C-alpha positions in Angstrom: -0.2 -0.1 0.2 1.3 3.4 -0.8 2.4 5.5 2.1 -0.1 8.3 3.0 1.2 12.0 2.8 0.6 13.7 6.3 -2.2 15.8 5.6 -1.2 18.5 8.4 2.1 19.6 5.8 1.5 21.8 3.5 2.7 20.4 -0.3 5.4 22.6 -2.6 3.5 24.4 -4.0 0.9 26.1 -1.4 1.1 29.4 -0.3 1.1 29.7 3.5 -0.1 32.5 5.1 0.3 33.9 8.7 -3.0 33.5 10.5 -4.1 32.3 13.8 -8.2 31.8 12.5 -7.6 27.8 11.8 -6.1 27.7 15.2 -8.7 29.3 17.4 -11.9 28.2 14.9 -10.3 24.4 16.0 -9.7 25.0 19.6 -13.1 26.8 20.1 -14.8 23.8 18.3 -12.9 21.3 20.6 -14.2 22.9 23.3 -18.1 23.0 22.6 -19.5 20.6 24.0 -23.6 20.2 23.0 -24.9 18.5 25.4 -24.3 21.3 28.3 -26.6 23.5 27.3 -30.4 23.8 28.6 -33.7 25.5 27.3 -32.9 28.3 29.9 -29.8 29.0 27.8 -31.6 28.6 24.5 -34.4 31.2 25.6 -31.3 33.6 27.2 -29.9 33.0 23.3 -33.2 34.4 21.7 -33.4 37.2 23.9 -29.9 39.0 23.0 -30.1 41.1 20.3 -26.6 40.6 19.3 -26.1 36.7 19.2 -22.7 35.6 20.9 -20.4 33.2 20.4 -21.5 30.9 23.4 -25.4 31.9 22.6 -24.2 30.7 19.1 -23.5 27.2 20.7 -26.5 26.7 22.9 -28.9 27.5 19.6 -27.1 24.7 17.7 -27.4 22.4 20.5 -29.8 19.5 21.3 -31.9 21.3 23.9 -32.8 23.8 21.0 -34.6 21.2 19.0 -37.7 21.7 21.2 -37.9 25.5 20.9 -37.2 25.1 16.7 -40.3 26.8 16.3 -40.1 29.9 18.1 -36.2 29.9 16.9 -37.4 29.8 13.3 -39.6 32.7 13.7 -36.6 34.5 15.8 -35.1 33.5 12.4 -37.5 34.8 9.9 -37.7 38.2 11.0 -33.9 39.0 11.1 -33.9 37.4 7.3 -36.6 40.0 7.3 -35.3 42.4 8.8 -31.8 43.0 6.4 -33.3 40.9 3.5 -36.7 42.1 3.3 -38.8 39.5 0.2 -35.8 38.9 -1.4 -34.2 35.7 -2.4 -31.6 35.3 -5.1 -31.6 33.2 -7.9 -28.6 31.5 -9.2 -27.6 28.3 -11.0 -24.2 26.6 -11.0 -22.1 25.0 -14.2 -19.5 22.2 -13.9 -17.4 22.9 -16.9 -15.1 19.5 -15.8 -15.5 16.9 -13.4 -11.9 15.7 -14.0 -10.9 15.1 -9.7 -7.2 14.0 -8.5 -8.8 13.8 -5.3 -9.6 10.7 -3.0 -12.5 11.5 -1.1 -14.5 8.4 -0.3 -17.8 10.2 0.2 -17.5 12.0 -3.5 -18.9 10.9 -6.7 -16.1 12.8 -8.4 -13.1 11.2 -6.8 -10.2 9.8 -8.9 -10.8 6.1 -8.5 -14.5 6.1 -9.3 -15.1 5.0 -12.8 -17.0 7.7 -14.8 -17.8 9.6 -17.4 -14.9 12.8 -17.3 -15.6 15.8 -19.3 -14.3 19.2 -19.9 -16.2 21.9 -21.9 -14.1 23.8 -24.2 -14.4 27.4 -24.4 -17.0 27.6 -27.2 -19.2 25.2 -25.2 -18.7 26.9 -21.8 -20.0 29.9 -24.3 -22.8 28.0 -25.6 -24.0 26.9 -22.0 -23.6 30.5 -20.2 -26.0 31.8 -23.3 -28.8 29.1 -22.9 -28.5 29.5 -19.1 -28.9 33.8 -19.6 -31.7 33.2 -21.5 -33.8 31.8 -18.6 -33.1 35.5 -17.1 -30.5 34.7 -14.5 -27.8 36.8 -14.4 -25.9 35.3 -11.3 -23.8 32.0 -12.2 -21.7 29.7 -10.0 -18.8 28.2 -12.1 -17.3 24.7 -10.4 -14.9 21.8 -11.8 -13.9 18.9 -10.1 -10.0 19.5 -8.2 -7.5 19.0 -11.0 -5.7 21.5 -11.9 -4.1 19.9 -14.1 -7.4 19.4 -16.2 -8.6 22.9 -15.3 -6.0 24.8 -14.7 -5.9 28.7 -13.6 -6.0 30.1 -16.9 -9.0 27.8 -18.0 -11.0 28.6 -14.7 -10.1 32.6 -15.6 -11.1 31.8 -19.2 -14.3 30.5 -18.1 -14.8 33.8 -16.0 -14.1 36.4 -19.4 -16.9 34.6 -21.1 -19.0 34.4 -17.7 -19.0 38.5 -17.3 -20.2 38.9 -20.8 -23.5 37.2 -19.9 -23.7 37.6 -15.7 -23.4 40.3 -13.4 -22.6 37.9 -10.7 -19.7 35.0 -11.1 -18.9 32.9 -8.2 -16.1 30.0 -8.2 -16.3 26.6 -6.6 -13.1 25.3 -7.8 -9.7 23.9 -6.0 -8.4 26.2 -3.5 -5.7 28.3 -5.2 -3.0 30.6 -3.9 -3.5 34.5 -3.4 -2.2 35.3 -6.5 -4.1 32.8 -8.8 -7.3 34.5 -6.9 -6.3 37.9 -7.9 -5.7 36.0 -11.9 -9.2 34.9 -11.9 -10.7 37.8 -9.9 -9.2 40.3 -12.6 -10.8 37.8 -15.2 -14.1 38.4 -13.4 -14.7 36.0 -10.1 -17.0 37.8 -7.3 -16.6 35.6 -4.9 -15.0 32.3 -4.0 -17.1 28.9 -1.9 -15.7 26.1 -0.5 -16.6 23.8 1.5 -14.1 22.8 4.4 -16.2 18.9 4.5 -15.6 18.5 8.2 -13.2 21.0 10.7 -12.5 17.7 12.7 -8.7 17.3 11.3 -8.7 13.1 12.3 -12.1 12.5 10.4 -10.7 14.7 7.5 -7.8 12.5 7.5 -9.4 9.3 7.0 -11.9 10.5 4.3 -9.7 12.4 1.9 -7.0 9.6 1.2 -4.7 11.3 -2.0 -4.5 14.5 -3.5 -4.1 18.5 -2.3 -7.4 18.1 -0.8 -5.8 15.7 1.7 -3.7 18.7 3.5 -5.9 20.2 5.6 -4.2 23.7 7.0 -4.1 24.6 2.6 -8.1 24.3 2.7 -9.3 25.8 6.1 -7.2 29.0 5.2 -8.7 29.2 1.6 -11.4 32.0 2.7 -8.5 34.2 3.3 -6.3 34.0 0.9 -9.3 34.3 -1.7 -9.7 37.6 0.6 -6.3 38.8 0.2 -6.3 37.8 -3.7 -8.8 40.8 -4.1 -12.4 38.5 -3.6 -15.4 40.1 -2.8 -17.3 37.6 -1.5 -16.1 34.1 0.3 -18.7 31.4 1.4 -18.0 28.5 3.7 -19.6 25.2 4.1 -19.3 21.6 6.3 -20.7 18.6 4.2 -23.2 18.4 7.1 -23.6 14.3 8.2 -19.5 13.6 7.4 -18.7 13.9 11.3 -20.2 15.7 14.7 -22.8 18.3 12.7 -23.2 20.4 15.5 -19.5 20.6 15.8 -19.1 21.4 12.3 -22.0 23.8 11.7 -20.0 25.6 14.4 -16.8 25.5 13.5 -18.3 26.8 10.0 -20.1 29.8 11.5 -17.4 30.8 14.0 -14.7 30.7 10.6 -17.0 33.1 9.1 -17.4 35.0 12.1 -13.6 35.1 12.7 -13.1 36.1 9.3 -15.7 38.9 9.1 -13.8 40.2 12.3 -10.6 40.5 10.5 -12.5 41.5 7.0 -15.1 43.8 7.4 -15.9 44.7 3.8 -15.8 41.3 2.9 -19.4 39.6 2.1 -20.0 36.0 4.3 -21.8 33.4 2.7 -23.1 30.1 3.9 -24.3 27.1 2.2 -26.0 23.9 4.2 -25.0 20.9 2.5 -25.7 17.6 3.4 -24.3 14.5 2.4 -26.6 13.1 -0.7 -26.1 9.4 -2.6 -23.8 9.4 -4.8 -22.6 6.9 -7.8 -20.8 4.2 -6.6 -21.9 4.0 -3.0 -25.4 3.6 -1.9 -24.1 3.2 1.5 -23.2 6.9 2.5 -26.4 8.7 4.4 -25.6 11.9 6.7 -25.4 10.9 10.3 -28.3 12.1 12.7 -28.6 15.3 10.2 -32.5 15.2 9.7 -34.7 18.3 8.3 -35.5 19.7 11.8 -31.5 19.6 12.6 -31.1 21.2 9.1 -33.7 23.7 9.7 -31.9 24.5 13.4 -28.3 25.0 11.6 -29.6 27.1 8.8 -31.8 29.0 11.5 -28.5 29.5 14.0 -26.3 30.7 11.2 -28.7 33.5 10.8 -29.3 34.6 14.1 -25.8 34.3 14.9 -24.7 36.6 11.7 -27.8 38.5 10.5 -26.3 39.6 7.0 -24.8 36.5 6.2 -26.4 35.0 3.0 -27.6 31.5 3.4 -27.7 29.3 0.1 -30.1 26.5 0.4 -28.7 23.9 -1.8 -31.2 21.4 -4.4 -29.9 18.3 -2.6 -33.1 19.3 -0.3 -36.6 18.5 -1.7 -38.5 21.2 -3.2 -40.6 21.4 -0.2 -38.1 22.1 2.5 -36.6 24.4 0.1 -39.6 26.4 -0.4 -39.8 26.5 3.2 -36.6 28.2 4.5 -36.5 30.7 2.0 -39.5 31.6 3.6 -37.6 31.4 7.0 -33.9 32.2 6.8 -32.0 31.2 3.6 -31.4 33.9 0.9 -30.3 31.8 -2.0 -31.6 29.7 -3.7 -30.4 27.8 -7.2 -33.0 27.1 -10.2 -32.1 25.2 -13.5 -29.9 23.0 -11.8 -27.6 20.1 -13.9 -24.8 18.9 -11.5 -23.2 17.0 -15.0 -21.2 18.3 -17.6 -23.2 20.3 -19.9 -26.6 19.6 -20.8 -28.0 23.2 -19.9 -29.5 23.8 -23.2 -31.6 21.1 -23.6 -29.8 20.4 -27.5 -26.5 18.6 -26.5 -26.2 15.7 -24.7 -24.8 15.9 -21.5 -20.9 15.3 -21.3 -20.2 13.9 -18.0 -21.7 12.4 -15.2 -23.0 13.8 -12.2 -21.5 14.6 -8.8 -24.6 14.2 -6.3 -27.7 13.2 -7.2 -30.1 16.0 -6.8 -33.5 16.2 -5.4 -35.3 19.3 -6.6 -35.1 19.4 -10.3 -37.3 22.2 -11.0 -36.5 24.9 -14.0 -35.8 28.8 -13.2 -39.6 29.5 -13.8 -40.9 27.0 -11.7 -38.8 28.6 -8.2 -39.4 31.5 -9.4 -43.0 31.5 -9.4 -42.9 29.2 -6.3 -41.3 32.5 -4.6 -43.7 34.7 -6.1 -46.2 32.3 -4.8 -45.1 32.5 -1.4 -45.0 36.3 -1.4 -41.2 36.7 -1.7 -39.1 38.7 -4.7 -37.1 36.4 -6.5 -33.6 38.6 -7.1 -32.1 37.7 -10.1 -28.9 40.0 -9.3 -28.4 42.3 -6.9 -25.5 44.4 -7.9 -25.4 47.3 -10.3 -22.5 48.0 -12.5 -21.9 52.1 -13.4 
């Protein structure tokens, strides 16, 4: 068996930045015991106008679950205060599914025998034209994590094409160094989302067996490098169900909170994905993360960081998504296809999906669902002058 690289040691091409944020996040997470909080702690947390770190811990604890209705109502009021009735709409576009990582829970992992594909510039443009025709003005560009197959220049070119059709361009690709983030930002990228997957480094090591992604500290510092590279916003997420979801949700919120303190200008966003079934693996199920627990996490994020954007993924069913945008989520994807290509409906999809989605509605259907609830779908909240 090949010897595994040390998951805590940087590889030669990885930029090391001087930041104490990861250590502070991990220390806080390790000291968090969700079982010590009581109903009284949760009620006190709800009474505070500004939630403290300890309030956040209480809101994520098992003691908060019986009070979920009250917590959801508090989150709804907080959301309306800062976002009104508006809900941003976007769609993800997967331009490549080549991956060099061996992550045992992911459909793209390098050992999975799936159909790999990569769109060329002409195909990317074709897909983006088709998406832009739906009225969407925000796009999220995704690749598998392979720098060899999707190098920084390739991603930069995709950003330049996206700029022709969209007002907001997000990236969910492999972590980069700050100079590379500067380059793709200059090409048109506005924000970067990175899923940490789990903040438990021992668990992380057992899930990420090979590839750049195995290096835990490089991944944890990604958002900070992106901001150093000029990005306007950064997104945070743990894949809930890989490890203790309460501790992972707490670490995610804590990470975002400390980044916000250090970079007050940064736009902060959360995603709240749960594990989904993937190709060649029907044994992976979320550890104890059912819909009430997921709603609890989303509401806790909202109350702890009132101005943050919260995205609700198509991993969740239509009913849950429609309800959560009325409570705490402020961003929803529509017309989602997690394979490579296939947005225009004319061409065949080129590559296999990363995971199974649960809500396959198109843009018009999601738009109508929002307006039926008295919500205002927003295609772009960004104006260039």
